[in-house]
C-alpha positions in Angstrom: -107.9 58.2 65.4 -105.1 55.3 64.8 -101.6 56.2 63.5 -99.9 54.3 60.6 -97.4 52.4 62.2 -99.8 51.4 64.8 -102.3 50.3 62.8 -99.8 48.2 60.9 -98.7 46.3 64.5 -102.5 45.4 65.6 -102.3 43.7 68.9 -98.4 43.6 68.8 -98.4 47.7 69.3 -99.8 46.9 73.1 -95.7 44.6 73.4 -94.2 47.8 73.0 -92.6 50.1 75.3 -94.6 52.9 76.5 -92.1 55.4 75.1 -91.9 53.7 72.0 -95.7 53.1 71.7 -95.7 57.0 72.5 -93.2 57.5 69.7 -95.2 55.4 67.4 -98.9 57.2 68.1 -98.4 59.9 65.7 -101.3 60.7 64.2 -104.0 64.1 63.4 -102.1 66.8 64.5 -99.1 65.2 66.7 -95.5 65.0 65.6 -92.5 64.2 66.7 -88.6 66.0 66.1 -85.9 64.3 66.8 -82.1 65.2 67.7 -79.3 63.2 67.7 -75.8 61.6 67.0 -75.3 59.1 64.8 -72.0 56.9 66.5 -71.6 55.2 63.2 -72.7 55.7 59.3 -70.6 53.3 56.8 -71.4 52.1 53.3 -70.0 49.3 51.3 -67.1 48.5 49.7 -66.3 50.7 46.1 -68.6 49.6 43.8 -71.3 50.5 45.6 -70.8 54.1 45.4 -72.3 54.4 42.1 -75.4 53.4 43.6 -75.2 55.6 46.5 -74.2 58.8 45.0 -77.4 57.9 42.0 -79.7 57.8 45.4 -78.2 60.8 47.1 -79.9 63.1 43.9 -83.4 62.2 44.8 -82.8 62.1 49.2 -82.0 58.0 48.9 -78.6 56.8 50.7 -75.2 58.9 49.8 -72.0 57.5 49.7 -70.6 59.7 53.2 -69.3 57.8 56.0 -68.7 59.1 59.4 -68.7 59.2 63.2 -70.5 61.2 65.9 -72.7 62.8 62.9 -75.3 65.4 64.0 -78.8 63.8 63.1 -82.3 65.2 63.1 -85.4 63.1 62.2 -88.4 64.8 61.9 -91.8 62.4 61.8 -95.1 64.8 60.7 -98.5 63.1 60.3 -100.8 64.6 57.5 -102.7 64.0 54.0 -101.0 63.9 50.9 -102.8 65.1 47.9 -104.4 61.4 47.0 -106.0 61.8 50.6 -103.9 59.2 52.4 -103.0 59.4 56.1 -98.6 59.6 55.8 -96.2 60.2 58.2 -92.8 61.6 56.8 -89.7 60.1 58.0 -87.2 62.8 56.7 -84.0 62.2 57.9 -81.1 64.6 58.0 -77.3 64.2 58.5 -75.1 67.2 59.1 -71.4 65.9 57.5 -69.1 68.2 57.9 -69.4 70.8 54.9 -72.1 68.8 53.6 -75.6 68.4 54.5 -77.5 65.0 53.2 -81.0 63.9 53.5 -82.9 60.2 53.4 -86.7 61.1 52.6 -89.6 58.5 53.3 -93.7 59.0 53.7 -95.0 56.2 55.0 -98.7 55.3 54.4 -101.0 52.2 55.2 -102.6 50.8 52.2 -105.7 48.8 52.4 -104.4 46.6 50.1 -100.9 46.2 50.6 -100.4 47.4 54.5 -97.8 49.5 55.3 -95.6 51.3 52.3 -92.6 53.2 52.2 -92.5 55.8 49.5 -88.9 56.6 48.9 -87.1 59.8 47.9 -88.3 63.7 46.4 -89.9 62.2 43.7 -91.6 59.0 45.1 -90.4 56.9 42.3 -90.1 53.8 44.6 -92.0 52.5 46.6 -91.2 49.5 49.2 -93.7 47.2 51.0 -92.7 47.0 54.8 -93.1 44.5 57.3 -93.3 45.5 61.1 -92.8 43.4 64.3 -92.3 44.2 67.8 -88.8 43.6 69.6 -88.3 41.2 72.6 -87.2 44.3 74.3 -90.1 46.8 73.6 -88.9 47.9 70.3 -89.4 47.7 67.0 -88.3 46.3 63.8 -89.0 47.0 59.9 -88.1 45.1 57.4 -88.2 45.9 53.5 -90.0 44.0 51.2 -90.7 44.1 47.5 -89.8 47.3 45.4 -91.3 48.9 42.6 -90.2 51.4 40.5 -92.5 54.0 38.7 -90.9 56.8 36.9 -92.0 58.0 33.9 -93.5 55.5 31.5 -91.6 53.1 33.4 -93.6 50.7 36.0 -91.7 47.7 36.8 -91.1 45.3 39.8 -87.6 45.3 41.0 -86.3 41.7 41.9 -84.6 40.8 44.7 -80.7 41.0 43.3 -81.4 44.4 42.2 -82.8 46.0 45.9 -81.4 43.7 48.6 -83.4 44.1 52.0 -83.4 47.0 54.7 -84.0 46.6 58.4 -84.5 49.4 60.6 -84.5 48.7 64.5 -85.4 50.9 67.2 -85.8 50.3 71.0 -86.0 53.0 74.2 -82.5 52.9 76.2 -84.1 53.9 79.4 -80.5 54.3 81.1 -79.8 57.3 78.7 -83.4 58.3 78.2 -82.6 58.0 74.4 -83.8 56.3 71.6 -81.9 53.6 69.9 -81.7 53.1 65.8 -79.6 50.6 64.1 -80.5 50.6 59.9 -78.6 48.5 57.9 -79.2 48.0 53.6 -78.1 44.2 52.6 -77.7 42.7 49.3 -77.9 38.9 48.9 -75.1 38.7 46.8 -72.5 41.5 48.0 -73.1 41.9 51.1 -73.7 45.1 53.4 -74.1 48.4 51.3 -75.0 51.0 53.5 -76.2 51.8 57.5 -76.0 53.9 60.7 -76.4 53.8 64.4 -76.9 55.7 67.0 -79.6 57.6 69.3 -82.1 60.8 69.7 -84.0 62.6 72.0 -87.6 62.9 71.2 -89.8 65.6 71.5 -93.6 65.8 70.0 -94.9 68.9 68.6 -98.0 70.2 67.2 -98.8 70.6 63.7 -102.4 71.6 63.6 -100.6 74.9 61.2 -99.8 72.6 58.5 -96.6 70.6 57.7 -94.2 72.3 56.3 -93.5 72.0 52.4 -89.8 71.3 53.0 -90.5 67.4 54.6 -92.7 67.0 51.4 -91.6 64.9 48.4 -91.8 67.1 45.0 -94.4 64.5 43.4 -96.9 62.2 45.3 -97.4 58.9 43.5 -100.0 56.2 43.9 -98.2 52.7 43.7 -100.4 50.7 46.1 
């Protein structure tokens, strides 16, 4: 079997660092759990707070800032109720006195390529472009966003959403994966982001994936 990110990268997959290839080859019963620390979690100016607070109600973004924040990422492959091969990207941040999550479920659509379904209710879907970096890491950059909530079906203009970029690579000196994430609005500038590192261990999920990392609703917006 081929993992969703490996399929999206195609021939570029061979250009990744061997540890990054191992990291992304998640399919069948092979999952990964990463434990680490975010050196810095930041947000934009005060006017971004309502947007970030709203996102936190469905595990998409959050308003807290911090340094040296413990962090876990859970990547589990599974078939969702629509029969799509899916990989969870559930990130948990342990702030003092408060836990925050940023949930996404990644699928590979025959029609759209790589797609992220965001949050607990999958009301947002975003097209993704993934590429190999010169250092053997990879970069994911967001494209168009689509909203589906109740009777509302809409494509969201870039003026409302901005662009998210994820960079991840393997740091041989520390033996850890490094990650940087930034969400930037075309007019208002940086909105949210974090940077840090984690160590990965691979797990067998042959017994099934816990519902704790799955969304409450699963939608199709391919």
